[in-house]
C-alpha positions as CSV (number, residue, x, y, z in Angstrom):
1,M,-30.2,43.3,-21.6
2,S,-28.4,40.1,-22.3
3,D,-25.3,40.0,-24.6
4,V,-26.3,36.6,-25.9
5,L,-27.7,36.8,-29.5
6,V,-28.0,33.1,-30.5
7,D,-28.6,30.4,-27.9
8,V,-28.7,26.8,-29.2
9,R,-29.9,24.2,-26.7
10,D,-29.4,20.4,-27.3
11,L,-29.9,20.7,-31.1
12,K,-30.4,17.5,-33.0
13,Q,-30.7,16.9,-36.7
14,H,-31.4,13.2,-37.7
15,F,-32.1,12.3,-41.3
16,P,-34.1,9.1,-42.0
17,I,-32.1,6.8,-44.3
18,R,-33.7,3.8,-46.0
19,T,-31.6,0.7,-44.9
20,G,-34.0,-2.1,-46.0
21,F,-37.5,-2.9,-47.2
22,M,-39.9,-0.8,-45.1
23,K,-37.0,0.1,-42.8
24,T,-35.3,3.4,-42.0
25,T,-32.4,4.2,-39.7
26,P,-31.7,7.8,-38.4
27,L,-28.5,9.3,-39.6
28,K,-27.4,11.5,-36.6
29,A,-25.8,14.4,-38.4
30,V,-26.1,16.6,-35.4
31,D,-26.6,14.9,-32.0
32,G,-27.2,17.2,-29.0
33,V,-25.2,20.4,-29.8
34,S,-25.4,23.4,-27.4
35,F,-23.6,26.8,-27.7
36,T,-24.2,30.5,-27.5
37,I,-23.0,33.4,-29.7
38,N,-22.9,37.0,-28.3
39,K,-23.8,40.1,-30.2
40,G,-20.9,41.1,-32.5
41,E,-19.0,37.9,-31.8
42,T,-17.5,35.3,-34.1
43,L,-17.7,31.7,-33.1
44,G,-15.6,29.4,-35.2
45,L,-16.9,25.8,-35.9
46,V,-14.3,23.3,-37.1
47,G,-14.0,19.6,-37.7
48,E,-13.3,17.2,-40.6
49,S,-15.7,16.8,-43.5
50,G,-18.9,15.0,-42.6
51,C,-18.9,15.9,-38.9
52,G,-22.1,18.0,-39.1
53,K,-20.8,21.6,-39.3
54,T,-22.8,22.7,-42.3
55,T,-25.9,20.9,-41.0
56,V,-25.7,23.0,-37.8
57,G,-25.6,26.2,-39.8
58,R,-28.5,25.2,-42.0
59,T,-30.6,24.0,-39.1
60,L,-30.1,27.3,-37.2
61,L,-31.8,29.0,-40.1
62,H,-34.5,26.3,-40.4
63,L,-33.3,25.4,-43.9
64,Y,-33.5,22.0,-42.3
65,E,-36.3,21.5,-39.7
66,P,-34.7,20.5,-36.4
67,T,-35.4,17.0,-35.1
68,A,-35.1,18.2,-31.5
69,G,-33.7,21.0,-29.4
70,E,-34.3,24.7,-29.2
71,I,-32.9,27.8,-31.0
72,Y,-33.3,31.2,-29.4
73,F,-32.5,34.4,-31.3
74,D,-32.2,37.5,-29.1
75,G,-34.3,35.8,-26.4
76,E,-37.1,34.6,-28.8
77,L,-37.7,31.0,-29.7
78,V,-37.2,30.4,-33.4
79,T,-40.2,28.3,-34.8
80,K,-41.8,27.5,-38.1
81,K,-44.3,30.3,-37.6
82,N,-41.8,33.1,-37.0
83,I,-38.8,32.0,-39.2
84,G,-40.1,34.2,-42.1
85,T,-39.6,37.4,-40.0
86,M,-36.5,36.0,-38.3
87,R,-34.7,35.6,-41.7
88,K,-34.5,39.4,-41.8
89,K,-32.1,39.1,-38.8
90,M,-30.4,35.9,-39.7
91,Q,-28.7,35.2,-43.1
92,M,-26.3,32.8,-44.6
93,V,-23.2,32.9,-46.9
94,F,-22.9,29.6,-48.8
95,Q,-19.8,27.6,-49.4
96,D,-19.9,27.4,-53.2
97,P,-20.1,30.8,-54.9
98,Y,-20.5,29.0,-58.3
99,S,-23.8,27.3,-57.4
100,S,-25.4,29.6,-54.9
101,L,-26.0,32.5,-57.4
102,D,-28.7,32.3,-60.0
103,P,-27.0,32.4,-63.5
104,R,-30.1,34.0,-65.1
105,M,-30.1,37.0,-62.8
106,T,-27.9,40.1,-62.9
107,V,-25.9,41.1,-59.9
108,E,-28.4,43.9,-59.2
109,D,-31.3,41.5,-59.1
110,I,-29.4,38.9,-57.0
111,I,-28.5,41.5,-54.3
112,G,-31.9,43.2,-54.6
113,E,-34.0,40.0,-54.2
114,P,-34.0,40.1,-50.3
115,L,-35.0,43.8,-50.6
116,D,-37.9,42.7,-52.8
117,V,-39.0,39.8,-50.6
118,H,-39.0,41.9,-47.4
119,K,-40.2,45.1,-49.1
120,L,-37.4,47.2,-47.8
121,Y,-37.7,50.1,-50.2
122,S,-40.4,52.6,-51.2
123,N,-39.4,53.2,-54.9
124,K,-37.0,51.9,-57.6
125,K,-34.5,54.7,-57.0
126,E,-34.2,53.8,-53.3
127,R,-33.8,50.2,-54.2
128,R,-30.9,50.9,-56.6
129,E,-29.2,53.2,-54.2
130,K,-29.3,50.5,-51.5
131,I,-27.9,47.9,-54.0
132,L,-25.0,50.2,-55.0
133,E,-24.3,50.9,-51.3
134,L,-24.1,47.2,-50.6
135,M,-21.9,46.6,-53.6
136,N,-19.6,49.3,-52.4
137,Y,-19.5,47.7,-48.9
138,V,-18.0,44.5,-50.4
139,G,-15.7,46.1,-52.9
140,L,-17.7,45.8,-56.1
141,N,-18.1,48.7,-58.6
142,S,-21.4,50.1,-59.8
143,E,-20.7,49.0,-63.4
144,H,-20.8,45.3,-62.1
145,A,-24.6,45.7,-61.4
146,T,-25.8,44.8,-64.9
147,R,-23.4,41.8,-65.3
148,Y,-24.2,38.1,-64.7
149,A,-22.6,35.8,-62.1
150,H,-20.6,33.8,-64.8
151,E,-18.7,37.0,-65.7
152,F,-17.0,37.1,-62.3
153,S,-14.1,35.3,-60.5
154,G,-14.7,33.1,-57.5
155,G,-13.8,35.9,-55.1
156,Q,-16.1,38.4,-56.7
157,R,-18.9,35.9,-56.7
158,Q,-18.5,35.3,-53.0
159,R,-18.6,39.1,-52.5
160,I,-21.9,39.1,-54.3
161,G,-23.2,36.4,-52.0
162,I,-22.0,38.4,-49.0
163,A,-23.7,41.6,-50.3
164,R,-27.0,39.6,-50.7
165,A,-26.7,38.4,-47.1
166,L,-26.1,42.0,-45.9
167,A,-29.1,43.4,-47.9
168,V,-31.6,42.9,-45.0
169,D,-29.2,44.4,-42.4
170,P,-28.9,41.2,-40.4
171,Q,-27.6,40.8,-36.9
172,F,-26.2,37.3,-37.4
173,I,-24.7,35.6,-40.5
174,V,-23.9,31.9,-40.8
175,C,-20.7,31.7,-42.9
176,D,-20.5,28.2,-44.3
177,E,-16.9,27.7,-45.4
178,P,-17.0,31.0,-47.3
179,V,-13.4,30.9,-48.4
180,S,-12.7,27.2,-49.0
181,A,-13.4,27.4,-52.8
182,L,-11.1,30.5,-53.2
183,D,-7.4,31.0,-53.9
184,V,-5.3,31.7,-50.8
185,S,-4.6,35.3,-51.8
186,I,-8.4,35.9,-52.3
187,Q,-9.1,34.1,-49.0
188,A,-7.2,36.8,-47.1
189,Q,-9.1,39.6,-48.9
190,V,-12.5,38.0,-48.1
191,I,-11.6,37.3,-44.5
192,N,-10.4,40.9,-44.0
193,M,-13.7,42.1,-45.5
194,F,-15.7,40.0,-43.0
195,E,-13.7,41.6,-40.2
196,D,-14.2,45.1,-41.5
197,L,-18.0,44.5,-41.9
198,Q,-18.2,43.2,-38.4
199,A,-16.4,46.3,-37.0
200,K,-18.6,48.6,-39.1
201,L,-22.0,46.9,-38.7
202,G,-21.6,44.9,-35.4
203,V,-22.8,41.7,-37.1
204,A,-22.2,38.3,-35.3
205,Y,-20.9,35.3,-37.3
206,L,-21.0,31.5,-37.0
207,F,-17.8,30.9,-39.1
208,I,-17.8,27.3,-40.3
209,A,-14.5,26.0,-41.8
210,H,-12.0,23.1,-41.7
211,D,-8.9,25.4,-41.9
212,L,-7.8,26.0,-38.3
213,L,-5.5,28.9,-39.1
214,V,-8.3,30.8,-40.8
215,V,-10.7,30.1,-37.9
216,H,-8.1,31.1,-35.3
217,H,-7.5,34.4,-37.1
218,I,-11.2,35.5,-37.4
219,S,-12.8,33.9,-34.3
220,K,-13.1,34.9,-30.7
221,R,-14.1,31.4,-29.6
222,I,-13.8,28.1,-31.4
223,A,-15.9,24.9,-31.1
224,V,-14.6,21.6,-32.4
225,M,-17.0,19.0,-33.8
226,Y,-16.7,15.3,-34.2
227,L,-19.4,13.0,-35.5
228,G,-22.3,15.4,-34.7
229,K,-21.1,16.4,-31.3
230,I,-19.0,19.4,-29.9
231,V,-16.0,17.8,-28.2
232,E,-14.2,21.0,-27.2
233,M,-15.0,24.7,-27.0
234,A,-12.8,27.6,-25.8
235,D,-11.3,31.0,-26.4
236,A,-9.4,30.9,-29.8
237,D,-5.9,31.5,-28.3
238,D,-6.6,29.1,-25.3
239,L,-7.7,26.3,-27.6
240,N,-4.7,26.7,-29.9
241,N,-2.2,26.9,-27.0
242,N,-3.7,24.4,-24.7
243,P,-6.0,21.9,-26.5
244,L,-7.5,19.4,-24.0
245,H,-9.4,16.9,-26.1
246,P,-7.3,14.2,-28.0
247,Y,-9.2,15.0,-31.2
248,T,-8.4,18.7,-31.0
249,Q,-4.7,17.8,-30.3
250,S,-4.6,15.7,-33.4
251,L,-6.2,18.4,-35.6
252,L,-3.7,21.1,-34.3
253,S,-0.7,18.8,-34.8
254,A,-1.6,18.7,-38.5
255,V,-1.6,22.5,-38.9
256,P,1.5,23.5,-40.9
257,I,3.9,26.0,-39.2
258,P,6.1,28.3,-41.3
259,D,9.1,27.7,-39.2
260,P,11.2,24.6,-40.0
261,D,12.8,24.3,-36.6
262,I,9.5,24.3,-34.8
263,A,8.0,22.0,-37.4
264,R,10.8,19.4,-36.9
265,S,10.4,19.5,-33.1
266,R,6.6,19.0,-33.2
267,Q,5.2,15.5,-33.0
268,R,2.4,14.7,-35.4
269,I,-0.5,12.9,-33.8
270,I,-1.9,10.5,-36.4
271,L,-5.3,8.9,-35.7
272,E,-5.7,5.2,-36.3
273,G,-8.8,3.7,-38.0
274,D,-11.6,5.4,-39.9
275,V,-14.4,7.8,-38.9
276,P,-17.4,5.6,-37.9
277,S,-20.5,5.9,-39.9
278,P,-23.2,8.2,-38.3
279,L,-25.7,5.4,-39.2
280,R,-23.8,3.0,-36.8
281,M,-22.4,5.2,-34.1
282,P,-20.2,3.6,-31.4
283,T,-21.6,3.3,-27.9
284,G,-20.4,5.9,-25.4
285,C,-17.9,8.5,-26.6
286,P,-18.1,8.9,-30.4
287,F,-14.3,9.4,-30.6
288,R,-13.3,6.3,-28.5
289,T,-12.7,4.0,-31.5
290,R,-9.8,6.2,-32.6
291,C,-8.6,7.4,-29.2
292,Q,-5.4,6.2,-27.5
293,Y,-6.7,7.1,-24.1
294,A,-10.1,5.2,-24.4
295,T,-11.2,3.1,-21.4
296,E,-14.2,0.9,-20.5
297,Q,-15.9,4.0,-19.1
298,C,-15.6,5.7,-22.6
299,A,-17.5,2.7,-24.1
300,A,-20.2,2.7,-21.4
301,E,-21.2,6.4,-21.4
302,C,-20.8,9.5,-23.4
303,P,-18.8,12.3,-21.7
304,S,-20.6,15.6,-21.3
305,L,-19.1,19.0,-22.3
306,T,-17.7,20.3,-18.9
307,D,-15.9,23.5,-18.0
308,R,-12.2,22.9,-17.2
309,G,-11.7,26.5,-16.1
310,N,-12.0,29.9,-17.7
311,G,-14.8,28.7,-20.0
312,H,-12.6,26.0,-21.6
313,M,-15.1,23.2,-22.3
314,S,-14.1,19.6,-23.1
315,A,-15.9,16.3,-23.4
316,C,-13.4,13.7,-22.3
317,F,-13.1,11.5,-19.2
318,N,-9.3,11.1,-19.4
319,K,-7.9,14.5,-20.5
């Protein structure tokens, strides 16, 4: 039996954008991404806004139909035909807890909707017991069941969304920036809850975020995205202590350190220029227009993600 739960191979997601009369240009939101996630593992996915992180997560669950590439779940190819049954095993926690919950439904109905869709109970008593058990899992009280989403704080709403994702007993959850809309103190509570649920239920996560400290805390491995491509992937500690790609080095140099002496001694790597438009991607390496190490080879061809030792993958010719 393989430990690999999710296997993504050369995934592409291109959106046709109208750029003139009777003319469309593909916006390459995700352009040839490959990775695996083992059972019970957390893979962190980081990068700046617009790099394609959320698109990867949504495409894995076929919320967007993939342009190209293959997604295997527990050895089975995910297709249009079987995605309905696959969604019992794969769920998503959305970024915004204010817009991802139906304001006209009570908490009990929001959490119970997946149970209704997949017919996971035999009578109303069993349905309510399952809902109360899920609410208890995420730290909500039974009296919350009859309330509506607007009556809760952001952290509580996100807990409702997590309970809804857990309702079908999934093996894998895409967490799309689940704490970015929350206060820092609430972020810690929700992240600890994710870890407790993983220890209790053995669920695997794709944890999408732009906060490197949060991702380092919760993830076993981290993948760094830039303009639709993964430019570096490694064990969380290895990536933080020994970043190889110039973009990863720049990201980590911007992470605040709560020690003034270390903070003063660190050199901030400030990138020049702007992120290119995914409608007009540069030739060769997507990062070359902002990279101090760029050469003619970087303009001529795109570096592939290669193993630099101990599973530390980097896509760079010069580092």
